[in-house]
N, C-alpha and C positions, 0 to 999 in steps of 0.2 A: 799711380799721374791721376793728375786732378781728375774731377766729373766732367766731360770733354762731352758736344754735343754738335755732327757734324752737319752743316745747311749747307744745302746744293740751290742749283738754279740751272732747270737743263729743261728744253726740247724735244731733244730726241731721244736724252735716255744715256746716254754718254758721259756726263759731269755726275749724272745720278750712279752710273756705273764705279768711277771713278773714287765716291762718297764711299760706298761700300766695300771698294779695294781697301783702301786706307784702312774702315772702320774694323777689318780686317786684319791686318797691318797691325792697329792698336790694340788691337782682343775693344773693342769700344762696343758693346750690343749693338745688333741692324735697332733696337726702339728709338736707339738717340741719330740715327742718320737723319734727316729732316729735308722735304723740300722747302725751298725757301717763302714761297707763296702760301706757307703757314707759318712761319714766323711770329711770332707776336710775343709781347713785353713780357710776360709770365712766364712764357719758356724758357728768355735767357738769364732768369732771377735761380731755375734748375742747376744751370753749369756754373764752372769757374774759370772753364776753356772752350773758348770755339773754332771750327776749322767751319770755313766760310768757303766756297768756290762756286764756279761761273763760267758759261761758257763764253763764247765773246760772239756777237751778231753782228751782222750792219758791217757798217764803215768801224768799229771799234766800241762796240755798245755792249751793256749788260745782257747780260740774258733778262729776260720781261719781267720773270717773277722776284728781281733783286729793286726794284725799286719803289715798291710798297716798304719791303722790307729792307732796307738800308735809311729810309724813314724812323723805322724801331729800332731798327741799331744806335742811331743817331739822338735818341731822345729817352735812351735809358742810360746809365750808368753803368761804364763800361770801365772805370777805372781799376777795380780789380780784376779784369778779366786776361786773360791772357790769347789769343789770335794768332789762327796761322791761316796761308789762303794757299787755295788752288787756280789752276785756271786753266781748261783747254783751246785749242784754238788751231787752225790751220797755217800754216806757216808758210805753205807752195801759195796756196792758191789765195791767202790775205799777209803776207810776210810785212805788211808794213802796220797792221794793229795786231800782231799775236798776241793772242793773250794780255789785251788791251785790257777786256772788262777786268779783271782779278787786279790791274795799274788801278780802275777805276775804283775797285772795293779798299784798296788800300788809301786811295788819295780821299774817300770819304771818312775814311774811321780814324787816320791818325791822331787827328785832333782831338779823339776824345778818352783820353786817357789809356786808353788800353794797351797791355803792352803785345809788338810782336816777338810770334818767334818763329824759326823757318822762311824768315825773310831774306837770307843771301843766299842765293841760289843761282851759282854760274853758269852766267850764257855758252858756257865753251860747248860744244858738244847743235848747236841747234841751229837751225838754217833759216835766218830774218830778218830785214831788211830795220826796221822800228817797231816799238812796242816801250807804252809807257806801262809797261810795267816790269820794266828795270828802270831803277832808281841806282846811281853812283855803282854803276856798272856790275849791276846784279839781279835775276829778279827779285822781287818781292814776296815768292813763293814758289810754287811747286809750279813750273808750267809743263803741259802734257801734247803732245798733235797725238793726237789718237788717231786723227785720219792719214794720215802720211808714216807716222813711226810709234805705231801702236807696240814694237816687237822691241823698245827700248822705256813703254812704260814703267815694268816693273824692276827693273833695276833702278828707277830715274824716282818711284814711292820707295821702296824702299829705301836708297837713299837718305831722302828727306825726313822721312819718317824716325828716323835716327836723329838725325839731327833736332830732331820737336825737342823743347822743354815744355814739358806736358805736366 
């Protein structure tokens, strides 16, 4: 497995918890799980693969810590990096912006030269009306609804982790 760092943006702790669960599933040390607010270009040099996660806020916006972090990512050389995305959303209260933040990360990074993995996640079994995280009929990463469907998260994480080419 490539040296992998996990970066999350979390306001309530849910996305942070998911980041640590993914780390355990992959056998990644907790020292390699970072708050996106602390992301720096130097940190990126330590990793061949990045797993990036964000909760969705407001009307389909990135979690606040990602605004500066995205600037760091876009200014870095990601040409040799593998990137996987995950997002947390609330499909019941915000069915028209479910996990949009994950889609926004994808849009920001797709021209950086990075190679995406885990980016063809079926929308089957999800209840939402719209998401910018859906491209060509699939989610661009792991979509989770810890608010309404926490009982589905463990299986979804396990299946997604197995699909990653890290």
